[in-house]
C-alpha positions, 0 to 999 in steps of 0.5 A: 862191234866189240874189240874182241870180235874186231881182233878176230877179224883182223887176225883172219885177214879181213881188216874191215870193221863195217858189216858188208851185205852181199846183195846182187843188184843191177846197176849203171855207172858213170865216170865223171870228170869236171861235171862231164860223163867220160864213160858209162856202163852197167853191171851188178853189185857184189856187196854193199856197206855203209861206207862203200860199194863193190861191183863187177866192172868191165874196164879198169878204172884208176883209183881216185876217179869220181863215179856215180852209181845208180843201183836198182833197189829191190823194193817199190816205193809205196808198193807201186813205183820202182826206186834207185839208190844213187851213190857218188864217190871216188874209186878206192881200188879196181882190179880185174874182177871188181871196182870199189867206190867209197860212198860220199853221198847217197840218195834214193830217187824214183826210177823209170819202170824200163830203166836198163840197170837191172830194172824191176819188172812189175807184172800185173796179174790180169783177172781171170776171164770168165768164159760163158758157154751158150746153154744147150737146148733141152731135148 
């Protein structure tokens, strides 16, 4: 990003210089304290950048708390297996509408087909059945 473009963004009120992608994907989250899950829930992403993810959340979570977020990825691995993006990091901020988590670590993992967090529904088309009618007898 050029310095001129950065200045225009700051002038407009948005100080973030990283590009954010408005992706609405299903997710599940876990609040972690001392390697124990203290709370969990589900929601949807609002946007994602390379340094953070913003998502809708029901309870307010204090800044600094560690979270693990599993996002249902919209692409199948080798066209067959669903995958999820697992992100870990601290909560940066939280208000009534959304929670923002800084990405400290990330990895892609294979996911179960029936995973609750916005699972990808894989529908396989059945081949059309051929209906064979009996021939009428010649009169």
